[in-house]
C-alpha positions as CSV (number, residue, x, y, z in Angstrom):
1,X,130.0,95.1,68.7
2,X,126.8,94.5,66.7
3,X,127.5,95.4,63.1
4,X,125.1,97.6,61.1
5,X,125.4,97.4,57.3
6,X,125.9,100.8,55.8
7,X,126.2,101.6,52.1
8,X,129.2,103.7,51.3
9,X,128.4,105.8,48.3
10,X,132.1,106.6,47.4
11,X,135.4,104.9,48.2
12,X,138.1,106.5,46.1
13,X,141.8,105.7,46.5
14,X,143.6,109.1,46.3
15,X,147.1,109.3,44.9
16,X,150.0,109.7,47.3
17,X,151.3,113.3,47.3
18,X,154.4,114.5,49.2
19,X,153.2,116.5,52.2
20,X,154.7,117.3,55.6
21,X,151.3,117.7,57.3
22,X,150.4,115.0,59.8
23,X,147.6,112.6,58.9
24,X,146.3,109.2,60.0
25,X,146.7,110.3,63.6
26,X,145.8,107.6,66.1
27,X,146.2,106.6,69.7
28,X,147.3,103.4,71.4
29,X,147.4,102.3,75.1
30,X,150.8,101.6,76.5
31,X,149.9,100.8,80.1
32,X,147.8,102.7,82.6
33,X,146.0,106.0,82.4
34,X,149.3,108.0,82.9
35,X,150.5,107.5,79.3
36,X,149.1,107.6,75.8
37,X,150.9,106.9,72.6
38,X,150.2,108.8,69.4
39,X,151.2,107.9,65.9
40,X,151.0,109.8,62.7
41,X,152.2,109.7,59.1
42,X,153.7,112.3,56.7
43,X,154.9,112.2,53.2
44,X,157.8,114.5,53.7
45,X,160.4,114.5,56.5
46,X,159.2,116.6,59.4
47,X,160.2,116.1,63.1
48,X,157.2,117.5,64.9
49,X,156.4,117.9,68.6
50,X,153.1,117.0,70.2
51,X,151.8,119.8,72.4
52,X,149.1,118.7,75.0
53,X,147.2,119.9,78.0
54,X,143.9,120.0,79.7
55,X,142.8,123.1,77.9
56,X,142.7,123.6,74.1
57,X,144.1,127.1,74.7
58,X,146.9,126.1,77.1
59,X,148.9,123.1,75.7
60,X,151.5,123.3,78.4
61,X,153.2,120.0,77.9
62,X,155.4,118.6,75.1
63,X,155.9,115.1,73.8
64,X,158.9,114.7,71.5
65,X,158.8,112.7,68.3
66,X,160.7,109.6,69.4
67,X,162.2,109.0,66.0
68,X,161.1,109.6,62.4
69,X,161.2,106.4,60.4
70,X,161.3,106.5,56.6
71,X,159.7,103.5,54.9
72,X,158.4,102.5,51.5
73,X,155.1,100.9,50.5
74,X,155.4,99.8,47.0
75,X,157.0,102.8,45.3
76,X,155.7,105.4,47.7
77,X,157.9,106.8,50.5
78,X,156.3,107.7,53.9
79,X,157.5,108.8,57.3
80,X,156.1,107.4,60.5
81,X,156.2,109.4,63.8
82,X,155.6,108.3,67.3
83,X,155.4,110.2,70.6
84,X,154.3,109.4,74.1
85,X,152.2,111.8,76.2
86,X,153.1,111.2,79.8
87,X,152.1,112.1,83.4
88,X,148.4,112.1,82.5
89,X,145.8,112.4,85.2
90,X,142.9,109.9,85.4
91,X,139.4,110.5,84.0
92,X,140.6,113.7,82.4
93,X,140.1,115.2,78.9
94,X,143.3,116.2,77.2
95,X,143.8,118.2,74.0
96,X,146.8,117.6,71.8
97,X,148.2,119.3,68.7
98,X,150.5,118.1,66.0
99,X,151.5,120.8,63.6
100,X,148.4,122.9,63.2
101,X,145.9,120.0,63.8
102,X,144.3,119.6,67.2
103,X,142.6,116.6,68.7
104,X,141.3,115.4,72.1
105,X,140.9,112.2,74.2
106,X,139.8,111.3,77.7
107,X,142.0,109.1,80.0
108,X,140.6,106.2,81.8
109,X,140.1,105.9,85.6
110,X,143.2,105.2,87.7
111,X,142.1,101.6,88.3
112,X,139.0,100.9,86.2
113,X,137.0,97.9,87.4
114,X,134.8,98.0,84.4
115,X,135.0,99.5,80.9
116,X,133.7,98.9,77.4
117,X,135.8,97.5,74.5
118,X,134.8,97.3,70.8
119,X,136.4,94.1,69.5
120,X,136.2,93.0,65.8
121,X,138.2,91.6,63.0
122,X,138.4,91.9,59.2
123,X,137.4,95.4,58.4
124,X,138.2,96.9,55.0
125,X,138.4,100.3,53.3
126,X,136.2,99.2,50.4
127,X,132.9,97.8,51.5
128,X,133.6,98.5,55.1
129,X,130.0,97.6,56.1
130,X,130.3,98.8,59.7
131,X,132.7,101.7,59.4
132,X,130.1,104.5,59.7
133,X,128.3,102.9,62.6
134,X,131.7,102.2,64.3
135,X,132.7,105.8,64.1
136,X,129.3,107.0,65.2
137,X,129.2,104.7,68.2
138,X,132.8,105.6,69.2
139,X,132.2,109.3,69.0
140,X,129.1,108.8,71.1
141,X,131.3,107.3,73.9
142,X,129.9,103.8,73.7
143,X,133.3,102.2,74.2
144,X,136.6,103.1,75.7
145,X,139.0,101.5,73.2
146,X,139.1,99.3,70.2
147,X,140.8,95.9,69.5
148,X,141.0,95.1,65.8
149,X,141.7,91.3,65.4
150,X,143.7,91.6,62.1
151,X,142.9,92.0,58.4
152,X,143.1,95.8,58.4
153,X,141.9,97.8,55.4
154,X,142.2,95.0,52.8
155,X,145.1,95.7,52.5
156,X,147.3,98.3,54.2
157,X,149.9,97.9,51.5
158,X,147.5,97.8,48.5
159,X,148.0,100.3,45.7
160,X,151.4,101.4,47.0
161,X,149.9,101.9,50.4
162,X,147.1,104.3,49.3
163,X,144.4,101.9,50.6
164,X,146.0,101.9,54.0
165,X,146.3,105.7,53.9
166,X,142.7,106.2,53.1
167,X,141.5,103.6,55.6
168,X,143.5,105.3,58.4
169,X,142.3,108.7,57.4
170,X,138.7,107.5,57.2
171,X,138.9,106.3,60.9
172,X,141.0,109.2,62.1
173,X,138.1,111.1,63.6
174,X,137.6,108.1,65.9
175,X,141.0,106.6,66.5
176,X,142.6,110.0,67.2
177,X,140.2,110.1,70.1
178,X,139.8,106.4,71.2
179,X,142.8,104.1,71.5
180,X,143.1,101.7,68.5
181,X,144.8,98.4,69.5
182,X,145.6,96.0,66.6
183,X,147.0,92.6,65.9
184,X,148.2,91.2,62.6
185,X,146.1,89.0,60.3
186,X,147.0,87.3,57.1
187,X,146.2,90.3,55.0
188,X,148.9,92.3,56.8
189,X,151.6,90.1,55.1
190,X,153.0,92.1,52.2
191,X,155.8,89.7,51.4
192,X,158.2,92.2,53.0
193,X,158.0,91.2,56.6
194,X,154.7,93.0,57.4
195,X,156.3,96.4,56.6
196,X,153.1,98.5,56.4
197,X,151.7,96.9,59.6
198,X,154.9,97.5,61.5
199,X,155.4,101.1,60.5
200,X,151.8,102.3,60.8
201,X,151.2,101.2,64.4
202,X,152.9,101.4,67.8
203,X,151.7,98.8,70.2
204,X,153.2,98.2,73.7
205,X,156.5,96.6,72.6
206,X,157.5,94.5,75.7
207,X,161.1,94.7,74.4
208,X,159.9,93.6,70.9
209,X,159.1,96.2,68.2
210,X,157.2,94.6,65.4
211,X,153.7,94.9,66.9
212,X,153.1,91.1,66.4
213,X,152.7,90.2,70.1
214,X,152.4,92.3,73.2
215,X,150.5,92.6,76.5
216,X,149.1,95.2,78.8
217,X,147.2,95.3,82.1
218,X,144.1,97.4,82.4
219,X,142.0,97.2,85.6
220,X,141.1,93.5,86.2
221,X,142.2,92.2,82.9
222,X,145.6,91.2,81.5
223,X,145.3,91.6,77.7
224,X,147.6,89.5,75.4
225,X,147.9,90.1,71.7
226,X,149.3,87.1,69.8
227,X,150.5,86.6,66.3
228,X,148.9,83.6,64.5
229,X,150.7,84.8,61.4
230,X,154.0,83.6,62.6
231,X,152.4,80.1,62.2
232,X,150.5,80.9,59.0
233,X,153.7,82.1,57.3
234,X,156.3,79.9,58.9
235,X,157.3,78.7,55.4
236,X,158.1,82.3,54.4
237,X,159.7,83.6,57.6
238,X,161.0,80.5,59.2
239,X,160.3,79.0,62.7
240,X,162.4,81.4,64.7
241,X,159.5,84.0,65.1
242,X,157.2,81.2,66.3
243,X,159.8,80.2,69.0
244,X,160.5,83.7,70.0
245,X,156.9,84.5,70.6
246,X,156.3,81.2,72.4
247,X,159.0,81.8,74.9
248,X,157.8,85.3,75.5
249,X,154.2,84.2,75.8
250,X,155.1,81.4,78.3
251,X,156.9,84.0,80.5
252,X,154.1,86.6,80.1
253,X,151.4,84.1,81.1
254,X,153.4,82.9,84.0
255,X,153.8,86.4,85.4
256,X,150.1,87.2,84.7
257,X,149.1,84.1,86.6
258,X,151.1,85.2,89.6
259,X,149.4,88.6,89.4
260,X,145.8,87.2,89.5
261,X,145.1,89.1,92.7
262,X,145.4,92.4,90.8
263,X,144.3,91.3,87.4
264,X,142.2,88.1,87.8
265,X,141.2,87.8,84.1
266,X,143.6,86.8,81.2
267,X,142.1,87.5,77.8
268,X,143.9,86.9,74.5
269,X,143.2,88.3,71.1
270,X,144.5,87.0,67.8
271,X,143.5,86.4,64.2
272,X,143.2,82.8,63.0
273,X,141.0,80.7,65.3
274,X,141.6,77.4,67.0
275,X,138.0,76.5,66.4
276,X,135.2,77.4,64.0
277,X,132.2,75.7,62.5
278,X,131.6,77.3,59.1
279,X,130.3,74.5,57.0
280,X,131.6,76.1,53.8
281,X,135.1,76.9,55.2
282,X,137.7,74.2,54.8
283,X,139.9,76.2,57.2
284,X,137.8,75.0,60.2
285,X,139.3,71.5,59.8
286,X,142.6,72.4,58.1
287,X,146.2,71.9,58.9
288,X,146.4,75.6,59.7
289,X,144.1,75.3,62.7
290,X,145.9,72.3,64.1
291,X,149.3,74.0,63.5
292,X,148.3,77.0,65.6
293,X,146.5,75.0,68.2
294,X,148.7,72.0,68.8
295,X,151.9,72.7,66.8
296,X,153.9,70.7,64.3
297,X,157.4,69.5,64.1
298,X,159.5,71.6,66.5
299,X,156.9,74.4,66.6
300,X,154.8,74.3,69.8
301,X,151.1,75.1,69.6
302,X,149.3,77.7,71.7
303,X,146.5,75.8,73.3
304,X,148.6,73.9,75.8
305,X,149.9,77.2,77.2
306,X,146.4,78.6,77.3
307,X,145.3,75.6,79.4
308,X,148.4,75.5,81.6
309,X,148.0,79.1,82.6
310,X,144.2,79.1,82.7
311,X,143.5,81.7,80.1
312,X,139.9,82.8,80.6
313,X,138.8,84.0,77.2
314,X,140.1,84.4,73.6
315,X,138.8,86.7,70.8
316,X,139.5,85.6,67.2
317,X,138.8,86.8,63.6
318,X,139.5,85.6,60.1
319,X,136.3,83.6,59.3
320,X,134.0,86.5,58.6
321,X,131.4,85.1,60.9
322,X,130.3,85.3,64.6
323,X,130.4,82.4,67.0
324,X,130.5,82.0,70.8
325,X,131.8,78.7,72.1
326,X,131.3,76.8,75.4
327,X,134.6,76.5,77.2
328,X,136.6,74.1,75.0
329,X,140.0,72.3,75.0
330,X,141.4,69.7,72.7
331,X,138.1,69.7,70.8
332,X,136.2,68.8,73.9
333,X,133.7,71.3,75.2
334,X,132.7,71.9,78.8
335,X,129.2,70.5,78.7
336,X,128.0,70.7,82.3
337,X,126.5,74.2,81.9
338,X,123.1,74.3,83.5
339,X,123.0,78.1,84.3
340,X,122.8,81.1,82.0
341,X,126.0,82.6,83.3
342,X,129.4,81.0,83.6
343,X,131.4,81.9,86.7
344,X,134.3,79.5,86.4
345,X,135.5,77.2,83.7
346,X,138.1,74.5,83.1
347,X,139.2,76.0,79.8
348,X,138.9,79.2,77.8
349,X,135.7,80.6,76.3
350,X,136.3,81.5,72.6
351,X,134.5,84.2,70.7
352,X,134.9,84.6,67.0
353,X,133.9,88.0,65.8
354,X,134.7,89.1,62.3
355,X,131.5,90.1,60.5
356,X,132.3,93.8,59.9
357,X,133.8,92.9,56.6
358,X,133.9,93.0,52.8
359,X,131.9,89.8,52.6
360,X,130.1,87.5,55.0
361,X,130.6,83.7,55.1
362,X,127.3,81.9,55.4
363,X,126.5,78.3,56.3
364,X,127.2,78.3,60.1
């Protein structure tokens, strides 16, 4: 996504008030066109149903709230709600209603061979330079879903969670219509095991339920979301999350490789990059990059798995800059490129895209 700077004239954090009405409504992909997840938040307990159908005046199907979860951000209590709309038809507009509020979305084709994805990292509520253009482009149908590469709202848990509430409500006109896929960044760590991040979203869980890592197939692409924050905060949460994710990832990539005939591309998305070249960012040559890429002590790095299973491309955030890399592995780039278009590579192409942010890092 090309980011356009927009001046936001007002960004006021509103106080949290107890209210059973649904807000922060957003969608998430959980597989093919036949299902769509919807998540919302209330400030009082309320077990609502989701009514949906192909006509706004005939919402003939019902999705049950799959479990109300009470959670606390700072001193403020919230309730998260999750429901799955099922048996959806391809390329069809559906209307859905939670309480008295009605929304709509369009399903993707049954086996889409091409689609458009808006991918970015590091977007805040305050000084969200690209928020208005993001919403405008999405409502105009310029992309089919969103992948946010971490650092969401700056921060979801700030001001007792009010910053996260306002950010999600700000994006609600878009993300209630277009699926919003996320992965954790360092700003999602709240010192409480990523509570706000875990409770506000519902990604495909693959038998794990903390939204930190997951995968899904869509048309010719196997998408893999990976937590670099397990590495970044290993001293806080221990090595077990790193090892659990690694074993899951190894098995996931093995199965994806065996399924290349159906989904020939494997694309990963994560927050902290293996590689970057910001001259004023010590992180580009730091222990953090090496830890995630090649590992340390008993913690295995991610790059050897990417190479073993021939990951095609990776998207990264964190650095507040934009870079495209030649295929690269172990700091060696694939330098035999003589044409404008790559058709096959020996290692992944990495794209760092995190310029829709509070501040831009120069010097690259």
